[in-house]
DOMITOR-411745 format. One line per field, with one value per residue: residue in one letter; x, y, z of N, C-alpha, C, CB in turn. Coordinates in nm, 2 decimals, always signed. Glycine has a CB too. Example, Ala and Ser with C-alpha at 12.3 -4.5 7.8 and 13.67 -1.06 7.14 Angstrom:
BEGIN
code = (A	S)
neast = (+1.32	+1.28)
nnorth = (-0.57	-0.22)
nup = (+0.78	+0.71)
caeast = (+1.23	+1.37)
canorth = (-0.45	-0.11)
caup = (+0.78	+0.71)
ceast = (+1.32	+1.29)
cnorth = (-0.33	+0.00)
cup = (+0.78	+0.79)
cbeast = (+1.13	+1.41)
cbnorth = (-0.45	-0.06)
cbup = (+0.90	+0.57)
END
This chain:
BEGIN
code = (M	N	E	I	C	T	A	R	D	R	F	S	A	D	N	A	G	R	Y	P	T	S	L	R	Q	L	S	P	L	Y	L	R	C	V	P	T	C	P	A	T	G	R	D	T	Y	S	T	G	Y	T	S	A	S	D	S	F	P	S	V	C	T	L	V	C	H	G	Q	N	H	A	D	A	G	L	P	A	D	R	P	L	L	W	T	N	S	C	Y	G	I	T	R	W	G	H	D	A	P	M	G	L	I	A	L)
neast = (-1.45	-1.28	-1.03	-0.97	-0.96	-0.73	-0.53	-0.56	-0.47	-0.21	-0.11	-0.15	+0.03	+0.27	+0.27	+0.28	+0.05	-0.16	-0.45	-0.53	-0.65	-0.81	-0.93	-0.78	-0.52	-0.42	-0.36	-0.10	+0.05	-0.05	-0.28	-0.40	-0.62	-0.92	-1.16	-1.46	-1.81	-1.97	-2.24	-2.31	-2.12	-1.96	-1.74	-1.83	-1.72	-1.52	-1.66	-1.78	-1.60	-1.45	-1.22	-1.11	-1.03	-0.71	-0.72	-0.81	-0.66	-0.66	-0.91	-1.16	-1.42	-1.59	-1.81	-2.04	-2.15	-2.48	-2.80	-2.76	-2.79	-3.05	-3.22	-3.13	-3.22	-3.08	-3.02	-2.96	-2.62	-2.48	-2.32	-2.11	-1.80	-1.64	-1.37	-1.13	-0.82	-0.64	-0.76	-0.80	-1.05	-1.29	-1.57	-1.81	-2.10	-2.43	-2.48	-2.26	-2.09	-2.15	-2.22	-2.05	-1.83	-1.72	-1.71)
nnorth = (+4.27	+4.26	+4.33	+4.11	+3.91	+3.99	+3.97	+3.69	+3.59	+3.67	+3.53	+3.27	+3.28	+3.27	+3.02	+2.79	+2.79	+2.72	+2.80	+2.98	+2.81	+2.93	+3.26	+3.38	+3.31	+3.50	+3.73	+3.88	+3.93	+3.94	+4.08	+4.33	+4.32	+4.12	+4.25	+4.44	+4.38	+4.63	+4.67	+4.56	+4.62	+4.44	+4.14	+3.93	+3.77	+3.58	+3.35	+3.29	+3.19	+2.93	+2.68	+2.45	+2.10	+1.91	+1.78	+1.96	+2.22	+2.47	+2.58	+2.79	+2.95	+3.25	+3.43	+3.68	+3.61	+3.53	+3.69	+3.95	+4.13	+4.16	+4.37	+4.47	+4.29	+4.05	+3.70	+3.49	+3.46	+3.61	+3.88	+3.66	+3.49	+3.26	+3.07	+2.90	+2.85	+2.69	+2.66	+2.91	+3.03	+3.25	+3.35	+3.59	+3.70	+3.59	+3.33	+3.15	+2.83	+2.69	+2.43	+2.26	+2.22	+2.00	+2.01)
nup = (-2.80	-3.00	-2.90	-2.73	-2.92	-3.07	-2.87	-2.82	-3.07	-3.07	-2.86	-2.97	-3.18	-3.04	-2.93	-3.09	-3.26	-3.10	-2.92	-2.62	-2.33	-2.15	-2.09	-1.89	-1.93	-2.10	-1.97	-1.78	-2.00	-2.28	-2.26	-2.07	-1.89	-1.88	-2.09	-2.01	-2.10	-2.29	-2.26	-2.02	-1.83	-1.70	-1.69	-1.93	-2.10	-2.02	-1.92	-2.15	-2.33	-2.51	-2.58	-2.81	-2.77	-2.73	-2.97	-3.16	-3.15	-3.27	-3.27	-3.15	-2.96	-2.89	-2.70	-2.59	-2.30	-2.20	-2.17	-2.27	-2.47	-2.56	-2.59	-2.83	-3.00	-3.02	-2.97	-2.68	-2.56	-2.76	-2.92	-3.12	-3.19	-3.39	-3.45	-3.66	-3.69	-3.84	-4.09	-4.16	-4.11	-3.99	-3.82	-3.75	-3.57	-3.57	-3.63	-3.62	-3.63	-3.37	-3.28	-3.41	-3.26	-3.03	-2.70)
caeast = (-1.42	-1.16	-0.91	-0.95	-0.91	-0.59	-0.45	-0.56	-0.39	-0.07	-0.08	-0.14	+0.16	+0.38	+0.24	+0.27	-0.08	-0.26	-0.52	-0.53	-0.76	-0.89	-0.88	-0.68	-0.38	-0.38	-0.32	-0.09	+0.14	-0.11	-0.40	-0.39	-0.72	-1.03	-1.25	-1.60	-1.91	-2.02	-2.38	-2.34	-2.02	-1.89	-1.68	-1.92	-1.64	-1.45	-1.75	-1.83	-1.49	-1.42	-1.11	-1.13	-0.93	-0.58	-0.74	-0.84	-0.61	-0.67	-1.05	-1.22	-1.55	-1.60	-1.94	-2.08	-2.24	-2.60	-2.91	-2.71	-2.82	-3.19	-3.28	-3.08	-3.28	-2.99	-3.05	-2.86	-2.48	-2.44	-2.25	-2.02	-1.69	-1.60	-1.24	-1.05	-0.70	-0.58	-0.83	-0.82	-1.19	-1.34	-1.71	-1.87	-2.24	-2.54	-2.50	-2.14	-2.13	-2.11	-2.25	-1.94	-1.72	-1.76	-1.62)
canorth = (+4.14	+4.27	+4.33	+3.97	+3.83	+4.03	+3.90	+3.55	+3.56	+3.69	+3.41	+3.16	+3.29	+3.24	+2.89	+2.69	+2.78	+2.68	+2.91	+2.96	+2.73	+3.03	+3.40	+3.42	+3.29	+3.61	+3.84	+4.02	+3.94	+3.97	+4.15	+4.39	+4.25	+4.08	+4.37	+4.42	+4.40	+4.76	+4.67	+4.51	+4.67	+4.33	+4.05	+3.83	+3.69	+3.46	+3.24	+3.26	+3.15	+2.79	+2.64	+2.30	+2.01	+1.89	+1.73	+2.08	+2.33	+2.59	+2.62	+2.85	+3.02	+3.36	+3.49	+3.76	+3.51	+3.57	+3.76	+4.09	+4.22	+4.13	+4.50	+4.49	+4.19	+3.94	+3.59	+3.47	+3.43	+3.68	+3.84	+3.55	+3.47	+3.13	+3.07	+2.78	+2.92	+2.60	+2.68	+3.06	+3.06	+3.33	+3.39	+3.68	+3.72	+3.52	+3.19	+3.07	+2.69	+2.64	+2.29	+2.19	+2.20	+1.92	+2.04)
caup = (-2.85	-3.09	-2.81	-2.69	-3.04	-3.10	-2.77	-2.84	-3.18	-3.03	-2.78	-3.06	-3.26	-2.95	-2.88	-3.20	-3.32	-3.00	-2.85	-2.48	-2.28	-2.08	-2.11	-1.79	-1.98	-2.18	-1.88	-1.82	-2.12	-2.40	-2.24	-1.94	-1.81	-1.97	-2.09	-1.98	-2.20	-2.27	-2.23	-1.88	-1.74	-1.63	-1.78	-1.98	-2.20	-1.97	-1.92	-2.29	-2.41	-2.51	-2.67	-2.83	-2.70	-2.80	-3.11	-3.24	-3.07	-3.34	-3.28	-3.03	-2.97	-2.79	-2.70	-2.48	-2.23	-2.13	-2.24	-2.25	-2.59	-2.60	-2.64	-2.97	-3.08	-3.03	-2.88	-2.57	-2.60	-2.88	-3.04	-3.10	-3.28	-3.40	-3.53	-3.69	-3.76	-3.94	-4.22	-4.19	-4.10	-3.87	-3.85	-3.65	-3.59	-3.49	-3.68	-3.63	-3.61	-3.23	-3.27	-3.47	-3.16	-2.92	-2.59)
ceast = (-1.29	-1.03	-0.87	-0.90	-0.77	-0.50	-0.44	-0.47	-0.24	-0.02	-0.06	-0.01	+0.28	+0.38	+0.21	+0.13	-0.19	-0.32	-0.52	-0.66	-0.86	-0.84	-0.78	-0.54	-0.33	-0.33	-0.20	-0.01	+0.07	-0.23	-0.39	-0.49	-0.83	-1.12	-1.39	-1.69	-1.96	-2.16	-2.41	-2.24	-1.95	-1.83	-1.78	-1.84	-1.57	-1.53	-1.80	-1.72	-1.47	-1.31	-1.12	-1.01	-0.80	-0.60	-0.76	-0.79	-0.62	-0.82	-1.09	-1.35	-1.55	-1.73	-1.95	-2.19	-2.36	-2.69	-2.88	-2.75	-2.96	-3.25	-3.24	-3.14	-3.19	-3.04	-2.94	-2.73	-2.44	-2.40	-2.15	-1.91	-1.65	-1.48	-1.18	-0.93	-0.63	-0.63	-0.85	-0.97	-1.22	-1.48	-1.76	-2.02	-2.32	-2.55	-2.37	-2.17	-2.08	-2.13	-2.14	-1.83	-1.77	-1.66	-1.66)
cnorth = (+4.15	+4.27	+4.19	+3.89	+3.86	+3.96	+3.75	+3.51	+3.57	+3.57	+3.29	+3.16	+3.25	+3.10	+2.79	+2.67	+2.75	+2.80	+2.88	+2.88	+2.82	+3.17	+3.45	+3.40	+3.41	+3.73	+3.80	+4.04	+3.99	+4.07	+4.20	+4.32	+4.21	+4.20	+4.33	+4.44	+4.55	+4.77	+4.63	+4.57	+4.56	+4.23	+3.94	+3.73	+3.57	+3.34	+3.20	+3.22	+3.00	+2.77	+2.49	+2.22	+2.00	+1.84	+1.85	+2.20	+2.47	+2.64	+2.68	+2.93	+3.13	+3.42	+3.58	+3.68	+3.57	+3.64	+3.91	+4.19	+4.20	+4.26	+4.53	+4.38	+4.06	+3.83	+3.58	+3.43	+3.49	+3.82	+3.73	+3.55	+3.33	+3.13	+2.93	+2.84	+2.83	+2.63	+2.82	+3.10	+3.14	+3.38	+3.47	+3.67	+3.64	+3.37	+3.11	+2.93	+2.64	+2.49	+2.20	+2.16	+2.12	+1.94	+1.97)
cup = (-2.93	-3.01	-2.77	-2.80	-3.08	-3.00	-2.79	-2.96	-3.16	-2.95	-2.87	-3.14	-3.17	-2.90	-2.98	-3.25	-3.22	-2.94	-2.70	-2.44	-2.20	-2.11	-2.01	-1.84	-2.06	-2.10	-1.79	-1.95	-2.25	-2.38	-2.09	-1.84	-1.91	-1.97	-2.05	-2.10	-2.18	-2.23	-2.08	-1.78	-1.66	-1.74	-1.81	-2.07	-2.15	-1.96	-2.05	-2.38	-2.40	-2.61	-2.69	-2.77	-2.78	-2.95	-3.20	-3.17	-3.14	-3.35	-3.15	-3.06	-2.86	-2.81	-2.58	-2.41	-2.16	-2.22	-2.24	-2.36	-2.65	-2.65	-2.78	-3.06	-3.10	-2.93	-2.77	-2.63	-2.73	-2.84	-3.01	-3.21	-3.28	-3.50	-3.54	-3.76	-3.86	-4.08	-4.25	-4.19	-3.97	-3.91	-3.73	-3.67	-3.50	-3.53	-3.70	-3.58	-3.47	-3.22	-3.33	-3.38	-3.05	-2.81	-2.47)
cbeast = (-1.53	-1.17	-0.93	-1.08	-1.00	-0.57	-0.50	-0.71	-0.43	-0.05	-0.19	-0.26	+0.18	+0.38	+0.13	+0.31	-0.08	-0.20	-0.67	-0.53	-0.72	-0.90	-1.01	-0.71	-0.38	-0.50	-0.44	-0.03	+0.21	-0.16	-0.53	-0.41	-0.78	-1.10	-1.25	-1.64	-2.02	-2.00	-2.46	-2.32	-2.08	-1.98	-1.55	-2.04	-1.54	-1.40	-1.87	-1.90	-1.36	-1.54	-0.97	-1.13	-0.99	-0.50	-0.87	-0.99	-0.46	-0.61	-1.14	-1.11	-1.67	-1.48	-2.05	-2.14	-2.16	-2.57	-3.05	-2.57	-2.71	-3.27	-3.23	-2.93	-3.31	-2.85	-3.06	-2.91	-2.47	-2.56	-2.18	-2.09	-1.57	-1.71	-1.14	-1.12	-0.60	-0.61	-0.96	-0.76	-1.28	-1.24	-1.80	-1.82	-2.27	-2.67	-2.56	-2.03	-2.06	-2.19	-2.38	-1.89	-1.67	-1.76	-1.62)
cbnorth = (+4.08	+4.40	+4.42	+3.91	+3.86	+4.18	+3.93	+3.50	+3.65	+3.82	+3.38	+3.16	+3.43	+3.33	+2.90	+2.55	+2.69	+2.59	+2.92	+3.10	+2.61	+2.99	+3.49	+3.34	+3.17	+3.66	+3.88	+4.11	+3.81	+3.85	+4.07	+4.54	+4.34	+3.95	+4.42	+4.51	+4.29	+4.83	+4.57	+4.36	+4.77	+4.26	+3.99	+3.88	+3.78	+3.50	+3.26	+3.39	+3.22	+2.70	+2.69	+2.27	+1.87	+1.80	+1.64	+2.09	+2.31	+2.58	+2.49	+2.94	+2.93	+3.47	+3.38	+3.91	+3.43	+3.66	+3.74	+4.09	+4.20	+4.07	+4.61	+4.50	+4.24	+3.98	+3.46	+3.36	+3.28	+3.68	+3.96	+3.42	+3.57	+3.03	+3.17	+2.67	+2.96	+2.46	+2.60	+3.09	+2.93	+3.45	+3.27	+3.83	+3.70	+3.59	+3.20	+3.14	+2.61	+2.72	+2.26	+2.26	+2.34	+1.77	+2.19)
cbup = (-2.92	-3.17	-2.69	-2.63	-3.16	-3.09	-2.63	-2.87	-3.30	-2.96	-2.68	-3.15	-3.31	-2.84	-2.77	-3.15	-3.43	-2.89	-2.90	-2.40	-2.20	-1.93	-2.12	-1.66	-2.07	-2.26	-1.79	-1.72	-2.14	-2.47	-2.26	-1.94	-1.70	-1.92	-2.23	-1.86	-2.20	-2.40	-2.31	-1.87	-1.65	-1.54	-1.71	-2.04	-2.27	-1.83	-1.82	-2.34	-2.37	-2.54	-2.62	-2.98	-2.69	-2.73	-3.11	-3.27	-3.05	-3.47	-3.32	-2.96	-2.96	-2.81	-2.69	-2.52	-2.13	-2.02	-2.18	-2.23	-2.70	-2.49	-2.55	-2.98	-3.22	-3.00	-2.96	-2.48	-2.60	-2.98	-3.11	-3.10	-3.25	-3.46	-3.47	-3.77	-3.65	-3.90	-4.23	-4.32	-4.11	-3.84	-3.87	-3.66	-3.73	-3.52	-3.82	-3.54	-3.72	-3.13	-3.34	-3.59	-3.12	-2.96	-2.57)
END
């Protein structure tokens, strides 16, 4: 997830603070390819990425989509990252405010 976040932030710096609307926009300039989840060996991040609308271009959520980490005691769609770059807020973990983003 860190690799994706770094690429997303570089994209944002080059695009007036806007995050990409999909992870595909990061490749190949910012990210060689979307990484796979170590637990599953496949891309679970592309379907777990959302970027807010034009009203909130600096807000995005990234999750490992699915029940991939149940053995570690995590609920579905975790771990997750929620970011609002306008306010400098980034939250990792299990309780990021996904409900605050109407997509």
